[in-house]
DRENMI-632938 format. One record per residue: residue number from 1; residue in three letters; x, z, y of N, C-alpha, C, O, CB in turn. Coordinates in pm, 1 decimal. Last residue first. Glycine has a CB too. Example, Ala and Ser with C-alpha at 12.3 -4.5 7.8 and 13.67 -1.06 7.14 Angstrom:
<nodes>
NODE num residu     n_c1     n_c3     n_c2    ca_c1    ca_c3    ca_c2     c_c1     c_c3     c_c2     o_c1     o_c3     o_c2    cb_c1    cb_c3    cb_c2
NODE   2    SER   1285.0    708.0   -225.0   1367.0    714.0   -106.0   1290.0    787.0      3.0   1340.9    803.9    113.8   1408.4    572.5    -59.8
NODE   1    ALA   1319.0    780.0   -569.0   1230.0    780.0   -450.0   1320.0    780.0   -330.0   1423.6    846.5   -331.9   1130.8    904.6   -447.3
</nodes>
This chain:
<nodes>
NODE num residu     n_c1     n_c3     n_c2    ca_c1    ca_c3    ca_c2     c_c1     c_c3     c_c2     o_c1     o_c3     o_c2    cb_c1    cb_c3    cb_c2
NODE 123    UNK  -1321.4  -2291.6   -614.4  -1203.3  -2459.9   -552.4  -1269.8  -2571.5   -718.2  -1230.2  -2686.9   -734.8   -897.4  -2405.2   -569.6
NODE 122    UNK  -1545.8  -2096.2   -459.6  -1440.9  -2144.9   -559.8  -1397.0  -2319.5   -564.9  -1444.7  -2424.9   -522.7  -1505.5  -2100.8   -708.3
NODE 121    UNK  -1553.6  -1800.2   -302.7  -1550.0  -1905.6   -283.2  -1445.9  -1957.3   -458.0  -1355.4  -1908.9   -525.9  -1491.1  -1922.0   -114.8
NODE 120    UNK  -1506.4  -1496.1   -355.6  -1683.0  -1590.5   -394.6  -1619.5  -1704.4   -349.8  -1709.1  -1753.6   -418.4  -1868.1  -1550.8   -288.9
NODE 119    UNK  -1253.5  -1400.4   -263.6  -1326.1  -1413.2   -433.2  -1450.2  -1450.9   -439.4  -1506.9  -1434.1   -547.4  -1337.1  -1280.3   -519.4
NODE 118    UNK  -1248.4  -1498.1    -28.0  -1143.5  -1518.9   -102.8  -1227.7  -1522.9   -260.6  -1251.2  -1615.6   -338.1  -1020.9  -1395.4    -72.7
NODE 117    UNK  -1433.1  -1279.8     87.2  -1465.5  -1527.5     55.6  -1412.1  -1562.6    -36.4  -1460.7  -1632.8   -125.1  -1386.4  -1676.5    171.1
NODE 116    UNK  -1440.0  -1044.4    -86.4  -1416.4  -1091.0     21.9  -1481.2  -1231.4     47.4  -1594.5  -1260.6      8.9  -1286.2  -1086.1     32.6
NODE 115    UNK  -1810.1   -846.6   -130.2  -1651.7   -954.9   -180.6  -1574.5  -1023.0    -70.5  -1633.8  -1058.1     31.5  -1692.9  -1103.7   -282.9
NODE 114    UNK  -1950.1   -564.1   -197.0  -1937.8   -639.2    -87.3  -1773.4   -730.3   -108.6  -1659.7   -683.6   -102.3  -1952.1   -526.1     51.8
NODE 113    UNK  -2040.5   -415.1   -451.9  -2098.3   -541.4   -421.6  -2074.9   -618.4   -324.7  -2134.1   -726.0   -316.7  -2201.6   -534.9   -413.8
NODE 112    UNK  -2033.4    -81.1   -273.1  -2047.8   -178.5   -401.1  -2054.0   -331.7   -394.8  -2086.8   -361.4   -279.9  -2170.5   -145.8   -467.8
NODE 111    UNK  -1826.1     91.2    -57.3  -1953.8      2.0    -84.0  -1972.1   -138.0   -170.7  -1939.2   -254.1   -146.2  -1993.2    -34.7     42.3
NODE 110    UNK  -1721.9    350.5     37.1  -1695.0    221.9    -56.3  -1864.1    151.9    -63.7  -1980.6    190.3    -74.2  -1620.8    280.0   -243.1
NODE 109    UNK  -1761.6    546.8    244.0  -1626.3    465.6    256.6  -1659.6    353.5    133.6  -1599.8    248.3    156.3  -1465.1    574.5    226.1
NODE 108    UNK  -2007.5    703.0    191.4  -1982.0    598.9    228.6  -1864.2    488.2    238.2  -1880.8    366.3    239.1  -2013.0    623.8    299.6
NODE 107    UNK  -1970.8    964.8    -25.7  -1936.9    950.7    151.3  -1931.1    808.5    218.4  -1845.1    796.1    305.6  -1779.6   1012.3    188.0
NODE 106    UNK  -2026.7    846.7   -205.1  -2097.2    969.1   -157.1  -2034.4    929.9     -3.0  -2075.2    871.7     97.5  -2050.4   1140.7   -241.9
NODE 105    UNK  -1822.2    693.2   -256.5  -1994.2    631.2   -271.1  -2046.4    722.6   -154.2  -2092.7    688.2    -45.5  -2098.2    668.2   -453.0
NODE 104    UNK  -1620.0    809.6   -337.5  -1593.1    690.4   -218.4  -1776.6    656.6   -165.9  -1823.4    608.9    -62.5  -1491.6    505.4   -312.0
NODE 103    UNK  -1655.7    980.0   -535.6  -1724.0   1025.8   -398.7  -1645.7    964.8   -292.0  -1607.7   1020.7   -189.2  -1727.9   1189.8   -375.3
NODE 102    UNK  -1626.0    735.9   -761.4  -1836.3    825.8   -720.7  -1800.0    813.6   -566.3  -1842.6    731.2   -485.4  -1891.7   1081.4   -785.1
NODE 101    UNK  -1434.6    655.3   -727.3  -1543.4    544.7   -682.7  -1626.6    622.9   -605.1  -1675.7    620.1   -492.3  -1630.5    467.1   -802.5
NODE 100    UNK  -1307.9    879.7   -883.0  -1290.4    875.2   -790.0  -1379.5    756.6   -693.3  -1384.2    784.5   -573.4  -1170.6    878.6   -803.9
NODE  99    UNK  -1464.7    866.6  -1124.7  -1471.5   1000.5  -1065.5  -1417.9    995.4   -886.1  -1459.2   1065.8   -793.9  -1362.6   1104.9  -1170.6
NODE  98    UNK  -1366.7    608.8  -1152.3  -1499.4    631.3  -1221.3  -1504.6    767.3  -1112.8  -1563.4    743.8  -1007.2  -1502.9    656.5  -1423.7
NODE  97    UNK  -1072.3    660.4  -1174.6  -1104.3    509.3  -1150.3  -1253.9    580.9  -1116.5  -1238.4    623.7  -1002.1  -1081.6    370.0  -1299.9
NODE  96    UNK  -1024.1    852.1  -1394.0  -1003.1    881.9  -1296.4  -1111.1    782.0  -1190.5  -1212.7    829.0  -1139.3   -857.6    878.3  -1291.7
NODE  95    UNK  -1125.8    684.2  -1661.9  -1235.2    830.5  -1607.7  -1181.6    829.0  -1436.1  -1267.0    809.9  -1349.5  -1179.6   1040.7  -1714.4
NODE  94    UNK   -907.2    486.2  -1610.1  -1071.6    519.4  -1619.1  -1141.8    559.3  -1585.1  -1224.4    521.9  -1501.8  -1118.2    552.9  -1667.2
NODE  93    UNK   -694.7    655.1  -1687.0   -699.6    586.6  -1544.9   -857.6    522.9  -1549.0   -911.5    532.3  -1438.8   -562.6    451.1  -1523.2
NODE  92    UNK   -792.2    965.4  -1801.9   -752.0    849.3  -1806.5   -719.5    767.7  -1714.4   -711.2    837.1  -1613.0   -811.1    805.0  -1856.0
NODE  91    UNK   -659.6   1312.2  -1677.1   -775.9   1187.7  -1708.4   -689.0   1012.7  -1707.9   -590.3    964.6  -1652.1   -921.3   1196.0  -1544.6
NODE  90    UNK   -551.4   1513.7  -1643.3   -626.5   1523.2  -1767.2   -671.3   1391.2  -1802.2   -710.5   1354.0  -1912.8   -742.1   1616.9  -1758.6
NODE  89    UNK   -515.5   1583.5  -1365.8   -428.7   1541.2  -1431.8   -471.2   1448.7  -1545.1   -438.3   1330.1  -1549.2   -364.1   1640.9  -1465.3
NODE  88    UNK   -757.8   1678.5  -1296.3   -734.8   1512.4  -1267.5   -598.7   1525.2  -1362.8   -602.4   1440.6  -1452.2   -705.3   1446.7  -1066.1
NODE  87    UNK   -706.6   1955.4  -1317.3   -817.9   1898.9  -1365.1   -781.7   1755.8  -1372.2   -778.0   1716.4  -1488.8   -938.1   1929.5  -1283.6
NODE  86    UNK   -843.2   2090.7   -951.5   -737.3   2057.0  -1091.3   -774.4   2034.2  -1192.3   -888.1   2077.3  -1211.6   -655.8   2142.7  -1137.4
NODE  85    UNK   -825.6   1756.8   -718.9   -862.6   1850.1   -765.4   -808.9   1882.0   -899.4   -752.3   1799.2   -970.8   -976.8   1842.4   -755.5
NODE  84    UNK   -647.0   1618.3   -514.5   -722.2   1569.3   -574.1   -718.6   1689.0   -657.9   -605.6   1734.5   -676.0   -701.4   1438.8   -614.1
NODE  83    UNK   -783.8   1431.9   -177.3   -755.0   1575.0   -263.2   -771.1   1545.7   -338.3   -861.8   1463.8   -352.6   -807.1   1692.7   -263.0
NODE  82    UNK   -769.2   1186.4     33.3   -809.4   1229.5    -91.1   -721.6   1367.4   -175.6   -606.1   1368.5   -218.3   -801.0   1095.8   -170.5
NODE  81    UNK   -850.3   1126.9    377.1   -817.7   1191.5    310.8   -814.7   1260.9    115.0   -857.9   1372.8     87.2   -847.8   1226.7    391.1
NODE  80    UNK   -926.3    899.5    593.5   -983.7    948.2    488.0   -891.9    999.4    443.9   -796.9    922.1    456.6  -1047.1    876.8    408.7
NODE  79    UNK  -1066.7    654.5    835.8   -964.1    759.0    823.8   -957.0    856.1    679.8  -1068.2    905.5    698.3   -990.7    851.5    948.5
NODE  78    UNK  -1137.0    394.4    927.6  -1256.8    549.1    859.9  -1056.9    565.1    885.8   -967.3    498.2    937.5  -1403.4    567.6    616.1
NODE  77    UNK  -1203.4     94.3    981.7  -1189.1    228.1   1123.0  -1240.1    378.8   1098.0  -1314.5    453.9   1161.2  -1297.0    182.6   1269.1
NODE  76    UNK  -1389.0    -26.6    717.1  -1371.4    -72.3    845.6  -1317.3    106.5    934.9  -1388.3    207.0    939.4  -1548.3   -163.6    903.2
NODE  75    UNK  -1438.2     92.3    403.3  -1510.5     80.6    538.0  -1438.0     18.8    589.2  -1371.6    -32.7    499.2  -1545.7    185.8    617.8
NODE  74    UNK  -1410.7   -153.6     88.6  -1414.1     25.8    188.3  -1427.1    -22.9    299.5  -1430.6   -143.7    323.1  -1264.4    148.6    199.4
NODE  73    UNK  -1408.4   -344.6    -47.0  -1538.3   -264.3    -29.4  -1546.0   -190.5     40.5  -1652.5   -141.1     77.5  -1583.0   -206.5   -109.4
NODE  72    UNK  -1117.2   -451.0    -72.7  -1190.0   -539.1     25.6  -1369.2   -450.4     43.3  -1444.7   -488.3    132.9  -1194.4   -732.2    -57.9
NODE  71    UNK  -1020.4   -275.5   -213.4   -981.7   -258.8    -45.6  -1103.8   -333.7     -1.1  -1179.8   -294.0     87.2   -816.2   -338.3     20.6
NODE  70    UNK   -981.7   -237.1   -502.3  -1162.8   -174.1   -439.8  -1124.4   -246.4   -237.9  -1216.3   -253.8   -156.2  -1185.7    127.9   -451.3
NODE  69    UNK   -700.0   -138.2   -494.0   -839.2   -318.5   -632.0   -976.9   -321.5   -607.2  -1065.7   -383.7   -665.5   -872.2   -288.5   -865.9
NODE  68    UNK   -667.4    -19.2   -377.6   -626.5   -128.2   -395.9   -705.5   -232.0   -433.2   -749.6   -345.3   -413.5   -547.9   -116.6   -461.1
NODE  67    UNK   -744.3    181.1   -513.4   -794.4    203.2   -322.2   -707.3     93.4   -334.4   -619.5    131.5   -257.0   -749.3    368.7   -186.1
NODE  66    UNK   -601.9    237.1   -776.2   -761.7    250.5   -748.7   -779.2    169.4   -581.8   -863.4     79.6   -583.1   -817.0    454.4   -746.4
NODE  65    UNK   -348.0    256.2   -637.8   -402.1     98.1   -727.2   -545.9    104.6   -686.4   -605.9     31.4   -607.7   -389.3     92.5   -934.5
NODE  64    UNK   -332.3    506.9   -560.4   -302.4    382.0   -447.0   -361.7    273.4   -531.8   -434.6    195.2   -470.7   -120.0    345.4   -398.9
NODE  63    UNK   -474.3    659.9   -776.0   -531.6    665.0   -665.7   -534.7    573.8   -621.0   -638.9    510.4   -603.8   -502.6    730.3   -596.6
NODE  62    UNK   -134.3    585.7   -926.3   -314.6    545.7  -1009.2   -405.7    559.6   -855.3   -409.7    448.3   -802.8   -397.0    721.2  -1175.4
NODE  61    UNK     12.8    731.8   -784.8    -15.1    613.4   -771.0    -84.2    552.6   -855.6    -84.1    430.4   -840.5     69.7    559.7   -755.2
NODE  60    UNK    -53.4    995.7   -780.2   -112.4    896.5   -639.9    -69.2    788.6   -679.0   -110.1    702.0   -601.8    -58.4    920.2   -477.0
NODE  59    UNK      8.5   1013.9  -1049.1   -159.7   1041.5   -972.1   -181.1    986.4   -837.8   -285.9    943.2   -789.7   -197.4   1209.0   -943.6
NODE  58    UNK    237.9   1027.9  -1065.2    186.7    971.8  -1152.8     36.8    932.9  -1068.9    -12.6    822.6  -1045.6    191.3   1062.5  -1285.3
NODE  57    UNK    340.0   1261.6   -947.8    366.6   1095.6   -832.8    278.9   1012.3   -936.5    239.7    907.9   -884.4    585.4   1003.6   -809.1
NODE  56    UNK    264.2   1495.3  -1047.8    175.2   1436.0   -878.8    185.3   1302.0   -903.3     90.8   1223.8   -893.2    259.7   1472.0   -696.6
NODE  55    UNK    433.8   1364.3  -1256.2    294.9   1406.1  -1272.4    250.4   1376.6  -1186.7    191.9   1268.6  -1178.6    258.2   1519.2  -1293.3
NODE  54    UNK    672.0   1445.7  -1139.9    618.9   1324.8  -1236.0    475.1   1327.9  -1241.3    431.4   1219.8  -1202.0    672.1   1333.3  -1389.9
NODE  53    UNK    684.4   1782.4  -1061.8    663.4   1585.2   -951.8    602.1   1467.0  -1064.4    490.3   1416.3  -1054.5    889.7   1484.0   -884.7
NODE  52    UNK    434.2   1908.6  -1274.8    529.1   1856.2  -1208.9    551.4   1765.8  -1106.7    468.2   1685.7  -1064.0    574.5   1827.3  -1270.1
NODE  51    UNK     61.5   2024.4  -1172.5    194.1   1919.2  -1234.8    307.3   1883.5  -1186.2    313.4   1831.9  -1074.6    165.4   1800.1  -1254.7
NODE  50    UNK    -93.6   2071.9  -1008.2   -161.0   2020.5  -1125.1    -55.6   1948.7  -1157.7    -61.8   1826.7  -1173.2   -295.4   1945.5  -1114.1
NODE  49    UNK    -18.9   2278.9   -808.8    -70.6   2295.3   -922.0    -86.3   2263.4  -1038.0    -94.6   2332.0  -1139.9   -123.6   2297.3   -912.5
NODE  48    UNK     72.2   2130.3   -604.9    198.5   2128.5   -670.4    163.2   2255.6   -804.4    247.7   2311.3   -874.6    339.4   2170.8   -542.0
NODE  47    UNK   -144.9   1918.0   -490.6   -143.5   2018.1   -505.2     -0.5   2012.2   -644.9     17.9   1931.6   -736.1   -302.1   2066.9   -521.3
NODE  46    UNK   -152.7   1599.8   -333.4   -166.2   1635.8   -465.3   -115.1   1804.4   -506.8    -13.8   1794.8   -576.1    -80.6   1522.5   -541.8
NODE  45    UNK   -294.3   1368.6   -102.3   -264.2   1537.1   -123.8   -276.4   1556.7   -258.2   -385.0   1539.3   -313.6   -369.9   1647.5    -48.0
NODE  44    UNK   -297.6   1093.5    101.2   -377.7   1204.7     29.2   -275.5   1348.5    -28.6   -190.2   1403.6     41.0   -455.6   1120.3   -113.8
NODE  43    UNK   -470.9    929.4    333.7   -303.9    984.9    300.2   -413.4   1076.4    173.3   -532.6   1105.5    162.8   -172.9   1111.8    474.3
NODE  42    UNK   -584.3    627.3    497.4   -561.9    689.0    371.3   -432.0    743.5    366.0   -324.0    685.9    378.9   -581.1    599.8    263.2
NODE  41    UNK   -739.2    365.8    694.4   -604.6    435.5    685.8   -639.2    595.0    556.2   -750.2    647.2    566.3   -554.0    492.3    890.2
NODE  40    UNK   -882.7     82.1    718.9   -961.4    192.1    662.9   -780.0    285.6    646.2   -708.3    233.1    561.0  -1084.5    137.1    481.0
NODE  39    UNK   -878.4   -189.0   1016.9   -914.6   -105.1    917.7   -854.8     42.6    855.3   -787.4    114.2    929.4   -912.8   -185.0    834.5
NODE  38    UNK   -906.4   -166.0   1322.0   -953.3   -277.2   1259.5   -946.7   -202.1   1093.5  -1056.8   -153.5   1067.6   -848.5   -428.7   1297.4
NODE  37    UNK   -915.0    157.5   1458.1   -841.2     96.1   1373.4   -899.6    -13.8   1365.2  -1007.1     12.7   1419.1   -818.9    153.0   1261.6
NODE  36    UNK   -982.0    383.4   1548.5   -983.7    284.0   1606.9   -979.3    145.3   1628.3  -1005.3     62.3   1715.4   -952.2    304.1   1632.3
NODE  35    UNK  -1169.7    562.1   1304.9  -1092.2    532.7   1368.3  -1102.0    455.0   1470.4  -1216.8    435.4   1510.3  -1031.8    508.3   1312.4
NODE  34    UNK  -1387.2    870.7   1138.3  -1340.6    757.1   1217.5  -1233.3    736.5   1299.7  -1184.1    828.8   1364.8  -1417.1    730.7   1283.4
NODE  33    UNK  -1283.8   1037.4    855.3  -1257.3   1018.8   1016.5  -1282.0    916.3   1081.4  -1182.5    844.7   1092.1  -1139.7   1030.5   1054.4
NODE  32    UNK  -1280.5   1240.0    574.5  -1356.4   1119.9    641.1  -1324.0   1178.3    817.8  -1332.6   1286.5    876.0  -1563.6   1110.8    580.3
NODE  31    UNK  -1233.8   1339.1    275.4  -1178.4   1368.2    401.0  -1219.6   1261.6    467.0  -1189.4   1159.3    405.7  -1035.5   1390.9    409.2
NODE  30    UNK  -1292.7   1449.7    -87.6  -1234.8   1345.0     84.6  -1283.4   1368.9    193.0  -1390.9   1428.4    199.6  -1265.9   1187.2    102.2
NODE  29    UNK  -1120.4   1549.4   -361.9  -1264.4   1600.2   -235.4  -1194.0   1533.8   -100.7  -1089.9   1556.6    -39.2  -1295.4   1829.7   -201.5
NODE  28    UNK  -1255.5   1519.6   -723.5  -1187.9   1506.0   -571.2  -1264.5   1504.0   -465.9  -1383.9   1480.9   -446.5  -1114.5   1389.8   -548.4
NODE  27    UNK  -1381.3   1650.7   -947.2  -1176.4   1584.7   -975.1  -1171.4   1541.8   -775.6  -1061.9   1543.7   -719.3  -1146.5   1331.4  -1148.1
NODE  26    UNK  -1619.4   1719.5   -892.8  -1588.8   1824.5   -939.3  -1395.5   1785.0   -950.1  -1306.1   1869.2   -958.0  -1693.2   1855.2  -1085.1
NODE  25    UNK  -1642.5   1594.5   -593.0  -1740.9   1573.0   -697.8  -1621.0   1706.1   -787.4  -1547.3   1773.6   -715.4  -1769.0   1364.2   -770.2
NODE  24    UNK  -1758.4   1565.1   -245.1  -1685.7   1577.2   -314.9  -1696.9   1605.7   -473.2  -1805.0   1663.5   -484.5  -1638.0   1640.4   -256.0
NODE  23    UNK  -1664.6   1507.9    100.6  -1729.2   1532.3     42.2  -1686.1   1539.0   -115.9  -1565.6   1517.0   -129.1  -1809.5   1468.3     85.9
NODE  22    UNK  -1685.7   1594.7    488.1  -1609.7   1598.1    324.1  -1744.5   1585.0    263.5  -1858.6   1611.9    301.2  -1507.4   1762.9    260.5
NODE  21    UNK  -1582.5   1489.4    822.8  -1660.8   1512.6    694.7  -1601.5   1508.6    600.9  -1494.0   1450.5    586.3  -1753.0   1441.0    666.4
NODE  20    UNK  -1366.2   1591.8   1063.0  -1464.8   1502.2    979.0  -1484.3   1564.5    902.6  -1436.4   1676.1    882.7  -1439.9   1383.3    926.6
NODE  19    UNK  -1205.1   1781.1   1218.5  -1323.8   1688.1   1326.1  -1356.7   1570.2   1210.0  -1374.1   1456.4   1253.6  -1236.6   1598.0   1513.8
NODE  18    UNK   -975.1   1879.5   1057.2  -1079.9   1939.9   1147.1  -1228.1   1924.2   1236.7  -1310.7   1998.8   1289.3  -1019.5   1959.8   1211.4
NODE  17    UNK   -898.3   1681.9    891.1   -969.7   1801.7    846.0  -1035.0   1831.4    908.9  -1154.8   1833.2    880.3   -923.3   1896.9    819.6
NODE  16    UNK   -813.8   1476.2   1079.2   -954.0   1483.3    973.4  -1029.0   1557.9    924.6  -1150.3   1553.3    904.2   -949.2   1453.4    881.8
NODE  15    UNK   -641.0   1658.4   1228.7   -752.9   1578.9   1221.9   -830.7   1562.7   1227.4   -920.9   1588.7   1307.0   -777.5   1549.2   1189.5
NODE  14    UNK   -460.6   1707.0   1058.3   -533.8   1801.2   1115.0   -663.3   1767.9   1211.4   -754.3   1840.8   1250.9   -441.5   1871.1   1180.3
NODE  13    UNK   -340.6   1490.1    975.7   -431.2   1474.4    924.0   -487.4   1650.5    965.4   -559.2   1705.1    881.7   -403.1   1409.1    774.2
NODE  12    UNK   -231.4   1375.1   1280.1   -341.3   1249.2   1210.6   -440.7   1394.7   1087.4   -562.6   1409.5   1095.8   -200.6   1060.5   1071.7
NODE  11    UNK    -39.7   1584.1   1276.3   -149.2   1597.7   1337.3   -278.1   1520.5   1326.5   -391.8   1562.1   1348.8   -115.1   1594.4   1437.3
NODE  10    UNK    107.2   1490.0   1058.1     72.6   1606.0   1024.9    -39.5   1601.9   1170.8   -152.3   1629.5   1130.1    211.4   1725.2   1003.9
NODE   9    UNK    121.7   1139.3    972.5    179.9   1250.5   1065.6     93.1   1380.4    975.0     36.1   1371.3    866.2    130.6   1227.1   1267.8
NODE   8    UNK     18.7    925.1    801.7    150.1    992.9    706.7    144.9   1131.2    815.9    162.7   1238.5    758.3    347.2    875.9    701.5
NODE   7    UNK   -193.9    733.6    605.8   -195.9    832.5    704.2    -48.0    933.9    672.2    -15.3    992.6    569.0   -353.6    918.3    690.8
NODE   6    UNK   -133.3    417.0    581.9   -159.8    545.0    522.5   -150.9    600.3    625.5   -111.3    549.5    730.3    -83.6    600.7    418.0
NODE   5    UNK   -138.0    125.4    656.8   -293.8    191.3    616.0   -262.8    315.7    554.9   -345.0    351.5    470.5   -392.9     98.6    501.1
NODE   4    UNK     72.4     68.8    721.5     -1.3     84.7    825.8   -160.1    161.5    711.6   -253.1    238.7    734.8    -14.5    -93.4    928.5
NODE   3    UNK    238.0     78.0    517.8    281.7    192.9    560.1    177.4    189.0    685.9    180.2    287.6    759.7    448.1    202.6    584.9
NODE   2    UNK     83.4   -139.8    213.0    149.0    -91.4    310.2    119.9     22.4    420.5      5.3     66.6    429.4    168.8   -184.1    357.4
NODE   1    UNK    114.1     26.8    -92.4     14.1    -20.8     -6.6     76.0     38.7    108.3    111.1    154.0    133.4   -137.7     17.8    -37.4
</nodes>
């Protein structure tokens, strides 16, 4: 995921946590806040309680991959932070995707059925 699609600064995280709204299921929490950019930005948070660095990095890579695979269906001009909860480390990719998309649908960040022009055109 390109750097301009990431929330990196502490002040941005704090703004999202304090001024944003949250949505949750058993495996993920999502905080969201509208931004002035023409694209979404995402921050990831995986606690040390979920495992060693290898496990935490694997969780973050999977989350990034899921978000990249559905980026055309994600809302524009929104910053959001995905927090992984206890138990997510035991999920396989398909279950993780199902749970993450569920919480993104609750927050209205993920809009199912919207496809880009590239995907819908036939040569």
